[in-house]
ZAMARGU-4260 file (C-alpha; in steps of 0.2 Angstrom, whole numbers, plus 5000, padded with zeros to 4 digits):
<rodrens>
0) 5126/5134/5287 | 5119/5126/5303 | 5127/5109/5298 | 5144/5118/5298 | 5141/5125/5315
5) 5136/5108/5322 | 5151/5100/5316 | 5162/5114/5324 | 5153/5112/5340 | 5154/5093/5341
10) 5173/5092/5342 | 5183/5092/5357 | 5194/5108/5356 | 5208/5102/5368 | 5211/5086/5358
15) 5211/5097/5342 | 5224/5109/5349 | 5234/5095/5357 | 5235/5085/5340 | 5239/5101/5331
20) 5253/5105/5343 | 5260/5088/5343 | 5261/5088/5324 | 5269/5105/5323 | 5282/5101/5336
25) 5286/5083/5329 | 5288/5091/5311 | 5300/5105/5318 | 5311/5092/5327 | 5311/5081/5311
30) 5315/5096/5300 | 5329/5101/5312 | 5336/5084/5312 | 5337/5083/5293 | 5345/5101/5292
35) 5358/5097/5305 | 5361/5079/5299 | 5378/5082/5291 | 5385/5091/5306 | 5378/5078/5318
40) 5385/5064/5307 | 5402/5072/5308 | 5402/5075/5327 | 5395/5058/5331 | 5405/5049/5317
45) 5389/5041/5310 | 5390/5029/5295 | 5379/5032/5280 | 5367/5019/5286 | 5365/5027/5303
50) 5363/5044/5295 | 5349/5037/5284 | 5340/5031/5300 | 5343/5048/5309 | 5335/5057/5294
55) 5321/5045/5291
</rodrens>
């Protein structure tokens, strides 16, 4: 049990929170870009190739 507590105490909490927040926001933006890809492609008149780059 003390090994687990040492592992938890040894980390840098601001880095952990910053990394988690960055991952969460990046995934949300990527998910929204994929969900809105058809309307974005029509509004911006994107080709299939450009749309694939947008979603990937």
